[in-house]
Structures are given as C-alpha cells and as structure tokens.
LORO-655201 format. One record per atom (N, C-alpha, C): residue in one letter; x, y, z. Coordinates in steps of 0.1 Angstrom, whole numbers, plus 5000, padded with zeros to 4 digits. Example, Ala and Ser with C-alpha at 12.3 -4.5 7.8 and 13.67 -1.06 7.14 Angstrom:
BEGIN
A513249435078;A512349555078;A513249675078;S512849785071;S513749895071;S512950005079;
This chain:
BEGIN
M530406922423;M531506832427;M531806752415;T533106732413;T533606652401;T533406502405;E533406422394;E533406282396;E534606222404;T535706282401;T536906242408;T536806272423;T536306392427;T536106422441;T535206332447;Q534106292440;Q533106202446;Q533706062448;R534506022439;R535205892441;R536105892453;I536906002455;I537706012467;I536906012479;I535806082480;I535006092492;I534405952495;E534005882485;E533505742487;E534505652493;Q535805662489;Q536805582494;Q537205622508;I537205752511;I537405792525;I536305742534;L535105752530;L534005702538;L534005552540;A534605482531;A534705332532;A535705282542;V536505372548;V537505322558;V536805302571;P536705182576;P535905152588;P536605202601;K535805212611;K536305242624;K537405142628;G538405192635;G539505102639;G540505072629;K540405132617;K541305102606;K541805242600;V542905232593;V543405352586;V543605322571;S543805432564;S544205412550;S545205532547;T545905522536;T546905622533;T546305712522;Y546905832521;Y546505932510;Y546705862497;R547805792495;R548005722482;R547005612479;D546705532489;D545805422487;D544405472484;I544005572491;I542605632488;I542605682473;A543605752469;A543705792455;A543705682445;A544505572448;A544505462439;A543205392438;R542505372449;R541205312449;R540105392442;A540405522441;A539505622434;A539905632419;G540905552415;G541305552401;G542305652398;L543005702408;L544005812406;L545405762412;P546105672405;P547305622410;P548405722415;N548305842410;N549305942414;N548606062421;G547406032427;G546606142432;G546606162447;A547706132454;A547706152468;A547406292472;R548006392464;R547706532467;R546306572466;Q545606502456;Q544206532454;Q543406482467;T543806372472;T543206322484;T543306422496;V544506482497;V544806582507;V543906702505;M543706742492;M542906862489;M541406832493;V540906712490;V539506682493;V539406682508;L540306612515;L540206612530;L540206752536;H541106842530;H541206972536;H539907052533;S539307042521;S538207122518;S536807072520;M536706942523;M535406882523;M535106792536;S536106782545;S535906692556;S534706742565;E534606862567;E533506912576;E532206902569;K532106942557;K530806942549;K530306802548;Y531106702545;Y530606572543;Y530906472555;S531306532566;S531606452578;S532606332575;L533606372569;L534606272565;L535506232577;P535806102578;P536706062589;P538106082585;W538406212585;W539806262580;W540906202588;Y540706172601;Y541706132610;Y542105982607;R541405912599;R541805772595;R542705772583;I543005882578;I543905892566;I545305942570;I546305862567;I547705892572;I548705872560;R549905902563;R551005892554;R551305742551;S551905722539;S552105582535;S553205512543;N554005592551;N555005532560;N554405502574;G553105522576;G552405492588;G552405602599;T552805722594;T552805842604;T551705942601;I551506022611;I550506132610;I551206252604;A550506312594;A551006422587;A550906552595;L549906572603;L549606692609;L550606722621;E550606842624;E551506892636;E550606962646;G551106982658;G550407062668;G549107002673;E548107092674;E546807052680;E546106952670;G546306972657;G545706882648;G546206742649;R547506732652;R548106602654;R547606532666;E547506612677;E547006552690;E545506512688;L544706582681;L543306552679;L543206422671;Q544106412660;Q544006292652;Q544406172660;I545506182668;I545906062677;I544806032686;S544206122693;S543106102702;S541906032695;L541506072684;L540406012677;L540705872672;L541905852668;L542305712664;L542305622676;R542905662687;R542905582699;R541505552704;T540605642703;T539205622707;T538605502699;E539105492687;E538605382679;E539405252680;G540405252689;G541105132692;G542405122684;V542805222677;V544005222669;V545205262678;K546205172679;K547405212687;K548305302679;V548605412685;V549505512679;V550705532689;S551905512683;S553105532692;S553305682696;R554205702705;R554505832710;R555005922698;Q555605852688;Q556105932677;Q555105952666;G553805902669;G552805922659;G552805822648;R553305702651;R553405592641;R552305492643;I551705442633;I550705342633;I551205212626;D550905092632;D551304972625;D550404942614;L550904962602;L550104942590;L549804792588;N550604702592;N550304562591;N549104522599;K548804592609;K547704562618;K546404652614;Y546604772611;Y545504872610;Y545104912596;L546004892586;L545704942572;L544604862566;V543604932560;V542604872552;V543204802540;K542904682538;K543404612526;K542604642514;N543204652503;N542504682490;N541504572486;
C-alpha cells in the first residue's frame, strides 16, 4: 500500500458516526488538494478489506453519488447513525459535515 493510500484510509476512518465528509475534504486532509478521484478509488478498492465507513463519504454538494441499491444502502446506513437524508439524497453539510 502506498503512503498516499494509507493517509486517505486514515482520514476515512477518522469520520465519526453521525457525521459525513466529502471526497474532496478527505483528499485535502490526506495532503492531496486535488485528489477527490483518488479518494473514490480507495473507497472502491479497499472499503471491504479495511472495513471503511464508505457510506459516510459524499459529494461536496451534500448529495450521495451512488445510484440504485447502493444509494439506498448508503441512505439507510447514514440514517441508522442519525444523519438526516432528504428524499432527494441530500445531507445538510452545515449540520453533519466533519470540520477540518
């Protein structure tokens, strides 16, 4: 595993229950200000292996990126942790976003 991947994983694991972060913010905290796509790649390839709370990571506009069953699962998992998700899949970043 690269050092960059390790830093991204650490930032994902640091998002507490009941909060969310964005792909961009995770990358920035890992030292990759333009690395949102790298965050996506790590989530896609390593969530299961490292038990990453993938569902806590959302778009910077407060919406869920996934479609279909994945979207429904993400909404369900977030709501289980007390995060309010609108019918349109939007989350209030002022309330639920982890602050840097």
